[in-house]
N, C-alpha and C positions, 0 to 999 in steps of 0.2 A: 506494499497499500504505497503510496507517496501524498502525501502530508504537506499542508500547503494553509502558512500561517496568515492571513490578512487581520490590520491591524487596522480602524480604523472606527472614528468614533458616530458620526453619520454612520442612522443602523439601513440608510437609502444607500449606502454604497455597500456598505457593508449586504448588503443582501447582492445586488448588479454583480457587484464584484466576483463572489461567493456563489452565481448561479453561475457565473464563466468559472470556475476555479473548480468547479465541483462537473462540471461540462465534458471540460477539458482532465479526466477524471484525477483531481488534489481529493486528496477529502481534506475536508477546511475546517482549519483551531481560530477558528473567525474571535477577537479580543475588538469593545468600544475604548478604550486603552493599558494607561504597559503598564499600567500596576496586575489589571487583569490580565494580561498576558505574559508578563511575569509567572505567573501565579499559570496559568493556563499549560507551561513551556516545561512549570518546574514538575506535573504533574506528567502529561503526558508523551506521548510522543516525539523524536528530532525531523522537526519540520523540513525539507528539502528547498524552499521553497516562499519569502517572505513576502510577504506586501505589503506596505506598508506607507499612512499617514505620513505627511513629516508634524503638523504642526498638531497638538494633543492636549489637552488640561491639564495630564499630569506630566510633563517629558516630549520629546518628539521622537522623530520616529530611527534616525542617525542613532539615538543614543544609544534607542535600544540593537541596531544593526550591528555594533562595540559586543555584545554583550549577548549575541544572538554570533558574534563570528568567533568569542571564547571559549562562551560553551559547547559551540557547534564542528568550530571549524569552519576550514580554507572553503570546504568542500554545498553550503548556501552560501547559491539563487536571492538578490537579492532584487524588487523592486521597491523606487518610491516617487509618492503620488501627491 
């Protein structure tokens, strides 16, 4: 199973992008905040793709990208939006 982390504080964006990722064959791990993403990542499987919103109320996508690289290595692909 291929997992993708989707991080966006807009529920409509999560729904639309999540549907696209699902159609592409990913199991989507969706989060509405950096805090929620960290919780989901600590409890779940490692994603091979991360789609990250740039600005969020509790942090930024690039901040989480650093954590993702440190935790999962260079193999994870990231898209910032």
